MINUMAR-891479 format. One record per residue (C-alpha): residue number from 1; x, y, z; residue in three letters. Coordinates in steps of 0.2 Angstrom, whole numbers. Example, Ala and Ser with C-alpha at 12.3 -4.5 7.8 and 13.67 -1.06 7.14 Angstrom:
// residues 2
[rec 1,[62,-22,39],"ALA"]
[rec 2,[68,-5,36],"SER"]
***
This chain:
// residues 536
[rec 1,[876,391,242],"UNK"]
[rec 2,[866,398,256],"UNK"]
[rec 3,[874,415,254],"UNK"]
[rec 4,[870,414,235],"UNK"]
[rec 5,[852,410,238],"UNK"]
[rec 6,[851,425,250],"UNK"]
[rec 7,[858,436,237],"UNK"]
[rec 8,[846,430,224],"UNK"]
[rec 9,[831,432,235],"UNK"]
[rec 10,[837,450,239],"UNK"]
[rec 11,[839,454,221],"UNK"]
[rec 12,[822,447,217],"UNK"]
[rec 13,[814,457,231],"UNK"]
[rec 14,[822,473,225],"UNK"]
[rec 15,[816,470,207],"UNK"]
[rec 16,[798,467,213],"UNK"]
[rec 17,[799,483,223],"UNK"]
[rec 18,[806,493,208],"UNK"]
[rec 19,[792,486,198],"UNK"]
[rec 20,[779,491,210],"UNK"]
[rec 21,[786,509,212],"UNK"]
[rec 22,[787,510,193],"UNK"]
[rec 23,[769,504,191],"UNK"]
[rec 24,[764,517,205],"UNK"]
[rec 25,[773,531,196],"UNK"]
[rec 26,[765,527,179],"UNK"]
[rec 27,[747,528,187],"UNK"]
[rec 28,[738,543,179],"UNK"]
[rec 29,[735,559,190],"UNK"]
[rec 30,[718,561,198],"UNK"]
[rec 31,[706,571,188],"UNK"]
[rec 32,[701,588,194],"UNK"]
[rec 33,[683,591,200],"UNK"]
[rec 34,[672,596,186],"UNK"]
[rec 35,[663,613,187],"UNK"]
[rec 36,[646,612,194],"UNK"]
[rec 37,[631,618,184],"UNK"]
[rec 38,[621,631,193],"UNK"]
[rec 39,[607,644,189],"UNK"]
[rec 40,[611,662,194],"UNK"]
[rec 41,[601,678,194],"UNK"]
[rec 42,[607,695,191],"UNK"]
[rec 43,[603,706,206],"UNK"]
[rec 44,[594,722,202],"UNK"]
[rec 45,[584,735,212],"UNK"]
[rec 46,[565,731,211],"UNK"]
[rec 47,[549,733,220],"UNK"]
[rec 48,[544,719,231],"UNK"]
[rec 49,[527,716,239],"UNK"]
[rec 50,[527,718,258],"UNK"]
[rec 51,[514,709,269],"UNK"]
[rec 52,[511,716,286],"UNK"]
[rec 53,[504,704,299],"UNK"]
[rec 54,[495,707,316],"UNK"]
[rec 55,[485,698,328],"UNK"]
[rec 56,[466,703,327],"UNK"]
[rec 57,[450,699,335],"UNK"]
[rec 58,[433,697,326],"UNK"]
[rec 59,[418,708,331],"UNK"]
[rec 60,[401,709,325],"UNK"]
[rec 61,[398,723,314],"UNK"]
[rec 62,[381,726,322],"UNK"]
[rec 63,[378,719,339],"UNK"]
[rec 64,[360,723,345],"UNK"]
[rec 65,[353,722,362],"UNK"]
[rec 66,[335,714,362],"UNK"]
[rec 67,[325,723,375],"UNK"]
[rec 68,[307,723,381],"UNK"]
[rec 69,[299,740,377],"UNK"]
[rec 70,[284,738,389],"UNK"]
[rec 71,[282,731,407],"UNK"]
[rec 72,[274,714,409],"UNK"]
[rec 73,[276,696,411],"UNK"]
[rec 74,[287,686,398],"UNK"]
[rec 75,[275,673,391],"UNK"]
[rec 76,[286,663,379],"UNK"]
[rec 77,[303,662,371],"UNK"]
[rec 78,[301,658,353],"UNK"]
[rec 79,[318,657,346],"UNK"]
[rec 80,[331,643,348],"UNK"]
[rec 81,[346,650,359],"UNK"]
[rec 82,[362,652,348],"UNK"]
[rec 83,[353,650,332],"UNK"]
[rec 84,[354,661,317],"UNK"]
[rec 85,[339,672,316],"UNK"]
[rec 86,[333,683,302],"UNK"]
[rec 87,[326,701,303],"UNK"]
[rec 88,[308,700,307],"UNK"]
[rec 89,[309,683,316],"UNK"]
[rec 90,[299,682,332],"UNK"]
[rec 91,[310,680,347],"UNK"]
[rec 92,[299,683,363],"UNK"]
[rec 93,[281,685,366],"UNK"]
[rec 94,[274,694,382],"UNK"]
[rec 95,[257,692,390],"UNK"]
[rec 96,[246,702,378],"UNK"]
[rec 97,[230,702,388],"UNK"]
[rec 98,[233,718,398],"UNK"]
[rec 99,[238,728,383],"UNK"]
[rec 100,[223,721,373],"UNK"]
[rec 101,[212,728,387],"UNK"]
[rec 102,[221,745,387],"UNK"]
[rec 103,[218,746,368],"UNK"]
[rec 104,[200,742,370],"UNK"]
[rec 105,[198,756,383],"UNK"]
[rec 106,[207,768,372],"UNK"]
[rec 107,[196,764,358],"UNK"]
[rec 108,[180,766,369],"UNK"]
[rec 109,[187,783,375],"UNK"]
[rec 110,[190,788,357],"UNK"]
[rec 111,[172,784,352],"UNK"]
[rec 112,[165,794,367],"UNK"]
[rec 113,[175,809,362],"UNK"]
[rec 114,[169,808,344],"UNK"]
[rec 115,[151,808,351],"UNK"]
[rec 116,[154,823,361],"UNK"]
[rec 117,[162,832,346],"UNK"]
[rec 118,[146,828,336],"UNK"]
[rec 119,[135,836,350],"UNK"]
[rec 120,[147,851,351],"UNK"]
[rec 121,[146,854,332],"UNK"]
[rec 122,[127,852,332],"UNK"]
[rec 123,[126,865,346],"UNK"]
[rec 124,[137,877,336],"UNK"]
[rec 125,[127,875,321],"UNK"]
[rec 126,[111,881,330],"UNK"]
[rec 127,[120,895,339],"UNK"]
[rec 128,[129,903,324],"UNK"]
[rec 129,[113,908,314],"UNK"]
[rec 130,[104,915,330],"UNK"]
[rec 131,[119,925,335],"UNK"]
[rec 132,[119,932,317],"UNK"]
[rec 133,[102,938,320],"UNK"]
[rec 134,[106,945,337],"UNK"]
[rec 135,[94,932,345],"UNK"]
[rec 136,[109,926,356],"UNK"]
[rec 137,[123,936,363],"UNK"]
[rec 138,[141,935,356],"UNK"]
[rec 139,[146,926,372],"UNK"]
[rec 140,[134,912,368],"UNK"]
[rec 141,[143,910,351],"UNK"]
[rec 142,[160,910,359],"UNK"]
[rec 143,[156,897,371],"UNK"]
[rec 144,[149,886,358],"UNK"]
[rec 145,[164,888,347],"UNK"]
[rec 146,[176,884,362],"UNK"]
[rec 147,[166,868,367],"UNK"]
[rec 148,[167,862,348],"UNK"]
[rec 149,[186,865,348],"UNK"]
[rec 150,[188,857,365],"UNK"]
[rec 151,[178,842,359],"UNK"]
[rec 152,[189,841,343],"UNK"]
[rec 153,[205,841,354],"UNK"]
[rec 154,[199,828,365],"UNK"]
[rec 155,[196,817,350],"UNK"]
[rec 156,[214,819,344],"UNK"]
[rec 157,[220,815,362],"UNK"]
[rec 158,[209,799,362],"UNK"]
[rec 159,[216,794,345],"UNK"]
[rec 160,[233,796,351],"UNK"]
[rec 161,[229,785,366],"UNK"]
[rec 162,[223,772,354],"UNK"]
[rec 163,[239,773,344],"UNK"]
[rec 164,[250,771,360],"UNK"]
[rec 165,[240,756,366],"UNK"]
[rec 166,[241,748,348],"UNK"]
[rec 167,[260,751,349],"UNK"]
[rec 168,[261,744,367],"UNK"]
[rec 169,[251,729,361],"UNK"]
[rec 170,[263,727,346],"UNK"]
[rec 171,[278,728,357],"UNK"]
[rec 172,[273,712,366],"UNK"]
[rec 173,[279,702,351],"UNK"]
[rec 174,[298,705,351],"UNK"]
[rec 175,[306,702,334],"UNK"]
[rec 176,[324,702,328],"UNK"]
[rec 177,[329,719,320],"UNK"]
[rec 178,[344,712,310],"UNK"]
[rec 179,[349,695,303],"UNK"]
[rec 180,[363,687,315],"UNK"]
[rec 181,[368,675,328],"UNK"]
[rec 182,[357,675,343],"UNK"]
[rec 183,[364,673,361],"UNK"]
[rec 184,[356,664,376],"UNK"]
[rec 185,[340,671,384],"UNK"]
[rec 186,[344,681,399],"UNK"]
[rec 187,[325,680,406],"UNK"]
[rec 188,[315,664,407],"UNK"]
[rec 189,[296,662,403],"UNK"]
[rec 190,[285,669,417],"UNK"]
[rec 191,[298,683,422],"UNK"]
[rec 192,[291,700,426],"UNK"]
[rec 193,[300,713,414],"UNK"]
[rec 194,[302,731,418],"UNK"]
[rec 195,[314,745,414],"UNK"]
[rec 196,[327,738,427],"UNK"]
[rec 197,[328,721,418],"UNK"]
[rec 198,[323,724,401],"UNK"]
[rec 199,[338,716,392],"UNK"]
[rec 200,[332,699,385],"UNK"]
[rec 201,[347,693,374],"UNK"]
[rec 202,[358,699,360],"UNK"]
[rec 203,[359,697,341],"UNK"]
[rec 204,[376,699,332],"UNK"]
[rec 205,[376,703,314],"UNK"]
[rec 206,[389,691,305],"UNK"]
[rec 207,[390,698,288],"UNK"]
[rec 208,[401,708,287],"UNK"]
[rec 209,[412,704,301],"UNK"]
[rec 210,[424,717,309],"UNK"]
[rec 211,[442,712,312],"UNK"]
[rec 212,[450,724,325],"UNK"]
[rec 213,[469,725,328],"UNK"]
[rec 214,[481,738,334],"UNK"]
[rec 215,[497,747,329],"UNK"]
[rec 216,[509,754,342],"UNK"]
[rec 217,[514,772,341],"UNK"]
[rec 218,[532,766,336],"UNK"]
[rec 219,[525,755,322],"UNK"]
[rec 220,[515,769,315],"UNK"]
[rec 221,[529,782,316],"UNK"]
[rec 222,[541,769,307],"UNK"]
[rec 223,[528,766,293],"UNK"]
[rec 224,[526,785,291],"UNK"]
[rec 225,[545,787,290],"UNK"]
[rec 226,[547,774,277],"UNK"]
[rec 227,[533,780,267],"UNK"]
[rec 228,[539,798,267],"UNK"]
[rec 229,[557,793,262],"UNK"]
[rec 230,[551,782,248],"UNK"]
[rec 231,[557,765,254],"UNK"]
[rec 232,[539,759,257],"UNK"]
[rec 233,[525,763,245],"UNK"]
[rec 234,[507,761,253],"UNK"]
[rec 235,[491,762,243],"UNK"]
[rec 236,[476,772,251],"UNK"]
[rec 237,[470,764,267],"UNK"]
[rec 238,[454,758,259],"UNK"]
[rec 239,[464,749,246],"UNK"]
[rec 240,[474,738,258],"UNK"]
[rec 241,[468,720,256],"UNK"]
[rec 242,[465,710,271],"UNK"]
[rec 243,[468,691,273],"UNK"]
[rec 244,[465,682,289],"UNK"]
[rec 245,[473,666,295],"UNK"]
[rec 246,[462,656,307],"UNK"]
[rec 247,[468,647,323],"UNK"]
[rec 248,[471,630,313],"UNK"]
[rec 249,[482,639,301],"UNK"]
[rec 250,[469,639,287],"UNK"]
[rec 251,[466,654,276],"UNK"]
[rec 252,[449,661,276],"UNK"]
[rec 253,[443,661,258],"UNK"]
[rec 254,[436,679,258],"UNK"]
[rec 255,[446,695,257],"UNK"]
[rec 256,[442,711,265],"UNK"]
[rec 257,[448,729,266],"UNK"]
[rec 258,[452,742,280],"UNK"]
[rec 259,[436,751,285],"UNK"]
[rec 260,[441,762,299],"UNK"]
[rec 261,[457,769,307],"UNK"]
[rec 262,[456,778,324],"UNK"]
[rec 263,[462,796,323],"UNK"]
[rec 264,[468,796,341],"UNK"]
[rec 265,[480,786,351],"UNK"]
[rec 266,[472,776,365],"UNK"]
[rec 267,[479,783,382],"UNK"]
[rec 268,[476,766,390],"UNK"]
[rec 269,[485,754,377],"UNK"]
[rec 270,[496,766,368],"UNK"]
[rec 271,[490,760,351],"UNK"]
[rec 272,[479,765,337],"UNK"]
[rec 273,[464,755,333],"UNK"]
[rec 274,[462,749,315],"UNK"]
[rec 275,[447,739,309],"UNK"]
[rec 276,[445,728,293],"UNK"]
[rec 277,[428,723,286],"UNK"]
[rec 278,[428,705,281],"UNK"]
[rec 279,[413,697,271],"UNK"]
[rec 280,[406,682,280],"UNK"]
[rec 281,[392,676,269],"UNK"]
[rec 282,[392,658,277],"UNK"]
[rec 283,[393,664,295],"UNK"]
[rec 284,[409,654,298],"UNK"]
[rec 285,[417,668,307],"UNK"]
[rec 286,[410,671,324],"UNK"]
[rec 287,[413,686,336],"UNK"]
[rec 288,[427,685,348],"UNK"]
[rec 289,[439,674,338],"UNK"]
[rec 290,[457,678,338],"UNK"]
[rec 291,[465,678,320],"UNK"]
[rec 292,[481,683,311],"UNK"]
[rec 293,[477,697,299],"UNK"]
[rec 294,[488,700,284],"UNK"]
[rec 295,[488,717,274],"UNK"]
[rec 296,[492,716,256],"UNK"]
[rec 297,[496,730,244],"UNK"]
[rec 298,[512,738,250],"UNK"]
[rec 299,[528,738,241],"UNK"]
[rec 300,[546,739,246],"UNK"]
[rec 301,[553,750,233],"UNK"]
[rec 302,[570,749,225],"UNK"]
[rec 303,[574,734,236],"UNK"]
[rec 304,[587,720,233],"UNK"]
[rec 305,[578,703,234],"UNK"]
[rec 306,[583,685,230],"UNK"]
[rec 307,[573,669,230],"UNK"]
[rec 308,[572,661,247],"UNK"]
[rec 309,[581,645,240],"UNK"]
[rec 310,[597,656,238],"UNK"]
[rec 311,[598,660,256],"UNK"]
[rec 312,[608,648,267],"UNK"]
[rec 313,[612,648,286],"UNK"]
[rec 314,[629,646,293],"UNK"]
[rec 315,[640,649,308],"UNK"]
[rec 316,[641,667,304],"UNK"]
[rec 317,[622,669,300],"UNK"]
[rec 318,[614,670,283],"UNK"]
[rec 319,[624,669,267],"UNK"]
[rec 320,[622,667,248],"UNK"]
[rec 321,[633,659,235],"UNK"]
[rec 322,[639,671,222],"UNK"]
[rec 323,[649,669,206],"UNK"]
[rec 324,[663,681,203],"UNK"]
[rec 325,[670,688,187],"UNK"]
[rec 326,[682,673,186],"UNK"]
[rec 327,[667,660,186],"UNK"]
[rec 328,[671,654,204],"UNK"]
[rec 329,[659,652,218],"UNK"]
[rec 330,[660,663,233],"UNK"]
[rec 331,[651,664,250],"UNK"]
[rec 332,[643,681,254],"UNK"]
[rec 333,[637,685,271],"UNK"]
[rec 334,[620,695,270],"UNK"]
[rec 335,[608,703,282],"UNK"]
[rec 336,[590,698,278],"UNK"]
[rec 337,[574,708,279],"UNK"]
[rec 338,[556,703,276],"UNK"]
[rec 339,[553,686,270],"UNK"]
[rec 340,[538,685,258],"UNK"]
[rec 341,[532,673,245],"UNK"]
[rec 342,[547,668,235],"UNK"]
[rec 343,[557,683,240],"UNK"]
[rec 344,[569,687,254],"UNK"]
[rec 345,[573,705,255],"UNK"]
[rec 346,[592,708,258],"UNK"]
[rec 347,[596,723,268],"UNK"]
[rec 348,[615,722,265],"UNK"]
[rec 349,[628,711,258],"UNK"]
[rec 350,[622,711,240],"UNK"]
[rec 351,[624,724,226],"UNK"]
[rec 352,[615,727,210],"UNK"]
[rec 353,[625,717,196],"UNK"]
[rec 354,[630,703,208],"UNK"]
[rec 355,[626,685,201],"UNK"]
[rec 356,[618,675,215],"UNK"]
[rec 357,[616,656,214],"UNK"]
[rec 358,[598,650,216],"UNK"]
[rec 359,[600,631,215],"UNK"]
[rec 360,[613,616,216],"UNK"]
[rec 361,[621,625,231],"UNK"]
[rec 362,[626,609,240],"UNK"]
[rec 363,[640,605,227],"UNK"]
[rec 364,[648,622,229],"UNK"]
[rec 365,[664,626,238],"UNK"]
[rec 366,[673,643,240],"UNK"]
[rec 367,[684,646,225],"UNK"]
[rec 368,[677,631,215],"UNK"]
[rec 369,[674,634,197],"UNK"]
[rec 370,[656,634,191],"UNK"]
[rec 371,[646,634,175],"UNK"]
[rec 372,[633,648,178],"UNK"]
[rec 373,[617,649,168],"UNK"]
[rec 374,[609,666,169],"UNK"]
[rec 375,[590,664,172],"UNK"]
[rec 376,[577,677,174],"UNK"]
[rec 377,[572,683,191],"UNK"]
[rec 378,[556,674,197],"UNK"]
[rec 379,[542,686,198],"UNK"]
[rec 380,[537,693,215],"UNK"]
[rec 381,[523,685,225],"UNK"]
[rec 382,[515,687,242],"UNK"]
[rec 383,[515,674,256],"UNK"]
[rec 384,[499,672,265],"UNK"]
[rec 385,[502,656,274],"UNK"]
[rec 386,[491,641,273],"UNK"]
[rec 387,[494,622,271],"UNK"]
[rec 388,[500,624,253],"UNK"]
[rec 389,[512,638,257],"UNK"]
[rec 390,[500,651,253],"UNK"]
[rec 391,[509,659,238],"UNK"]
[rec 392,[496,670,232],"UNK"]
[rec 393,[500,671,214],"UNK"]
[rec 394,[514,680,205],"UNK"]
[rec 395,[512,699,206],"UNK"]
[rec 396,[521,712,196],"UNK"]
[rec 397,[532,723,207],"UNK"]
[rec 398,[526,739,200],"UNK"]
[rec 399,[517,735,183],"UNK"]
[rec 400,[525,733,166],"UNK"]
[rec 401,[538,746,169],"UNK"]
[rec 402,[546,736,183],"UNK"]
[rec 403,[544,720,174],"UNK"]
[rec 404,[554,728,159],"UNK"]
[rec 405,[567,735,171],"UNK"]
[rec 406,[569,717,178],"UNK"]
[rec 407,[571,710,161],"UNK"]
[rec 408,[584,722,156],"UNK"]
[rec 409,[594,719,172],"UNK"]
[rec 410,[593,701,170],"UNK"]
[rec 411,[599,702,152],"UNK"]
[rec 412,[614,713,158],"UNK"]
[rec 413,[610,727,146],"UNK"]
[rec 414,[606,745,152],"UNK"]
[rec 415,[590,753,146],"UNK"]
[rec 416,[590,767,134],"UNK"]
[rec 417,[588,783,142],"UNK"]
[rec 418,[573,794,135],"UNK"]
[rec 419,[572,812,136],"UNK"]
[rec 420,[571,821,153],"UNK"]
[rec 421,[553,826,149],"UNK"]
[rec 422,[548,808,149],"UNK"]
[rec 423,[553,806,167],"UNK"]
[rec 424,[569,796,164],"UNK"]
[rec 425,[586,797,171],"UNK"]
[rec 426,[599,808,161],"UNK"]
[rec 427,[617,803,164],"UNK"]
[rec 428,[628,817,162],"UNK"]
[rec 429,[646,812,165],"UNK"]
[rec 430,[651,814,183],"UNK"]
[rec 431,[633,817,189],"UNK"]
[rec 432,[617,808,186],"UNK"]
[rec 433,[600,817,185],"UNK"]
[rec 434,[585,808,190],"UNK"]
[rec 435,[568,814,185],"UNK"]
[rec 436,[552,810,196],"UNK"]
[rec 437,[534,811,190],"UNK"]
[rec 438,[524,826,195],"UNK"]
[rec 439,[519,825,213],"UNK"]
[rec 440,[528,809,216],"UNK"]
[rec 441,[543,804,227],"UNK"]
[rec 442,[544,786,220],"UNK"]
[rec 443,[557,780,208],"UNK"]
[rec 444,[551,774,192],"UNK"]
[rec 445,[559,758,183],"UNK"]
[rec 446,[571,769,172],"UNK"]
[rec 447,[577,780,186],"UNK"]
[rec 448,[580,765,197],"UNK"]
[rec 449,[590,757,183],"UNK"]
[rec 450,[601,773,182],"UNK"]
[rec 451,[603,773,200],"UNK"]
[rec 452,[608,755,200],"UNK"]
[rec 453,[623,760,189],"UNK"]
[rec 454,[627,774,202],"UNK"]
[rec 455,[627,761,216],"UNK"]
[rec 456,[638,749,206],"UNK"]
[rec 457,[651,762,203],"UNK"]
[rec 458,[651,767,222],"UNK"]
[rec 459,[653,749,227],"UNK"]
[rec 460,[668,747,214],"UNK"]
[rec 461,[676,763,220],"UNK"]
[rec 462,[676,764,239],"UNK"]
[rec 463,[685,781,239],"UNK"]
[rec 464,[671,789,229],"UNK"]
[rec 465,[657,798,238],"UNK"]
[rec 466,[641,807,231],"UNK"]
[rec 467,[631,822,234],"UNK"]
[rec 468,[612,821,233],"UNK"]
[rec 469,[603,837,229],"UNK"]
[rec 470,[585,842,223],"UNK"]
[rec 471,[576,857,217],"UNK"]
[rec 472,[560,865,222],"UNK"]
[rec 473,[546,872,211],"UNK"]
[rec 474,[544,891,211],"UNK"]
[rec 475,[525,889,209],"UNK"]
[rec 476,[512,883,222],"UNK"]
[rec 477,[515,880,241],"UNK"]
[rec 478,[533,883,245],"UNK"]
[rec 479,[532,872,260],"UNK"]
[rec 480,[524,858,250],"UNK"]
[rec 481,[537,859,236],"UNK"]
[rec 482,[551,859,249],"UNK"]
[rec 483,[544,843,257],"UNK"]
[rec 484,[542,834,240],"UNK"]
[rec 485,[560,838,235],"UNK"]
[rec 486,[567,832,252],"UNK"]
[rec 487,[556,816,250],"UNK"]
[rec 488,[563,813,233],"UNK"]
[rec 489,[581,815,239],"UNK"]
[rec 490,[578,804,253],"UNK"]
[rec 491,[571,791,241],"UNK"]
[rec 492,[588,791,231],"UNK"]
[rec 493,[598,790,247],"UNK"]
[rec 494,[588,775,254],"UNK"]
[rec 495,[590,766,237],"UNK"]
[rec 496,[609,768,238],"UNK"]
[rec 497,[609,762,256],"UNK"]
[rec 498,[599,747,252],"UNK"]
[rec 499,[611,744,238],"UNK"]
[rec 500,[626,743,250],"UNK"]
[rec 501,[632,761,250],"UNK"]
[rec 502,[638,767,267],"UNK"]
[rec 503,[628,782,274],"UNK"]
[rec 504,[644,791,277],"UNK"]
[rec 505,[648,791,259],"UNK"]
[rec 506,[632,800,255],"UNK"]
[rec 507,[630,819,258],"UNK"]
[rec 508,[612,827,258],"UNK"]
[rec 509,[610,845,253],"UNK"]
[rec 510,[596,856,255],"UNK"]
[rec 511,[585,857,239],"UNK"]
[rec 512,[589,873,228],"UNK"]
[rec 513,[575,885,221],"UNK"]
[rec 514,[574,885,202],"UNK"]
[rec 515,[573,902,194],"UNK"]
[rec 516,[563,908,179],"UNK"]
[rec 517,[575,904,166],"UNK"]
[rec 518,[577,886,172],"UNK"]
[rec 519,[568,872,162],"UNK"]
[rec 520,[552,867,169],"UNK"]
[rec 521,[558,849,171],"UNK"]
[rec 522,[571,854,183],"UNK"]
[rec 523,[558,855,197],"UNK"]
[rec 524,[556,836,196],"UNK"]
[rec 525,[575,832,196],"UNK"]
[rec 526,[587,825,209],"UNK"]
[rec 527,[605,826,205],"UNK"]
[rec 528,[617,813,211],"UNK"]
[rec 529,[635,820,209],"UNK"]
[rec 530,[651,810,211],"UNK"]
[rec 531,[665,817,221],"UNK"]
[rec 532,[681,810,228],"UNK"]
[rec 533,[680,823,242],"UNK"]
[rec 534,[661,827,243],"UNK"]
[rec 535,[656,837,258],"UNK"]
[rec 536,[656,855,265],"UNK"]
***
C-alpha cells in the first residue's frame, strides 16, 4: 500500500510538472520593441551666423583735463565730485580781484592812449595846411604824421591789453567743456594754482562710450585666411554690430559698431587695437569697466550645422543620432565647431543628405528601428548670452536665396538649374561647372546645392577624386583676376572639406586664362571634375 501510494504521488507530481511546462510553452512570445517616433532634419550646406567674442574695456570717448588757465588762488569748488556735469556748468571759481584790477588798469591805459591819439590827430590837422603853404618844413609834417601813427598804434596795444585782461578775468570762472562724468577735485579751496599744478580734475564724456579690445596677430591672420578662401564672410568693418555683456551676465540694451581699427601691430603687446563705439544715453556704462564684446554680422559659408539638441556627449566625444536608409538609428561621431544660437557647426562626421535626429534621442539604440518625421531645418540665429539664453531672433543665413536652398534640401528635391548666365551651376556629366557673381568668391545658394551633390557622390564613392580648376578674365588687372580665381577655387575646396571630403582626394590646379572665342561667363566659372585617378 505504501508502495502504491508513492507511485501515485510520483505520477501526480509528473502530471503537474507536465502541465506547468505545457502552460509555459503556450505563453505568447514577448512583443518586439515598437519603433520610436523621432523628428529628423536633412543635412545641407548653408550659411550660419558666427559670433566673435573678446574681452574689452570701456573708455570715455572724450576725457578732458580741467586746468586753470591763469595763476592765482582757488576760491571755490562749485561742482559735486563724481556728479554728471553739463557743458557750460561752473566747476571752479578763482579769486577774481587781482584780475579785475588788471582789467581796470588796462582800460585806463586804453583811455590814456586814446587821449594822446586825439592830441596827435589835432596837431597833424594844424601842421598839414601850413606845410602845404610852405609855412612849415616837410620835416615838421613828417614828425606830426609819425606821432599820430604812433598814438594810433598805442591805442591798439592798449585795446589788446584790455582784451587780455578781460579773458584772464573770464578764466577765473572754470566751466565744463563737455557733458560727462566728473572726477574728484585734485586741488582744494585756497590752493595757489600756477603752471606746475594747474590740473584741477577730469570730465569724461559718457555718450558714446568706447569699447577697446585687441586681436592677436595669429587671430588676424586666421580671419584673413578664412575670408580669402571663402569659408568666412565678413561685412565691412563699420557694419559689424557690437553687443556687450556686462560683468553680471546681463546684456547691455544698446548696440554699437566698430569705429576704429589700428593699422599697426603693437610692438609691446603683439596685438591690433580695435575700438567699438557704443551709445550710452543713460550713462550706465562707466569708463574702466571690463566687458565681453560680441561682434555680429559674420557668416560661416557653406557649413554643415545642426541644432544643439541633436549633439550628444559620449565616451568617444560628441556624437549625433542618424537614420540610415533602412530606417534604423545609428550613432555618428562628429567634430564640433562654433556653437551659436540654436546651431552647432559640424567640422567633420556629417555629410549633406544625412538625416539627423533632433529629438526623442533617449529612446534610441544603435540599429533600432525608428519612425522618422522629416521636418524643416530651424532657421539660423545668434546667441548673445544673457539670462534668457540670449537668442537674438531668427536670422536668414544669406537672404531669400539661402532660405530657398534650405527648403529644397529639406524637401529632398534638387533645385532646377538655370542658365549659366544667371550665375547657377551647370552640371555636365563627369564635371560640374559652378558660376560665381562678378567680383565675388562666395558660393550662392544654387551653386552650393550643386556642390552638395558633388560632395554626396564623393562620400558615396571613396575611390573617386576631383580636380578643381578656375579661369581668369582676359581684361583688367591680371594679378587681381588670378587672385579672384584662386579664391573661388579655394571656396569650392573648403566647402568640400567641410562636407567631409578628405583633402588628399582634392587636387587644385592653377586657373587657366580664357581666350577670345570663349564665352564671357567662363571667367566666372570653377570646374569640379570627377576622376578615378585625378592628379598629375
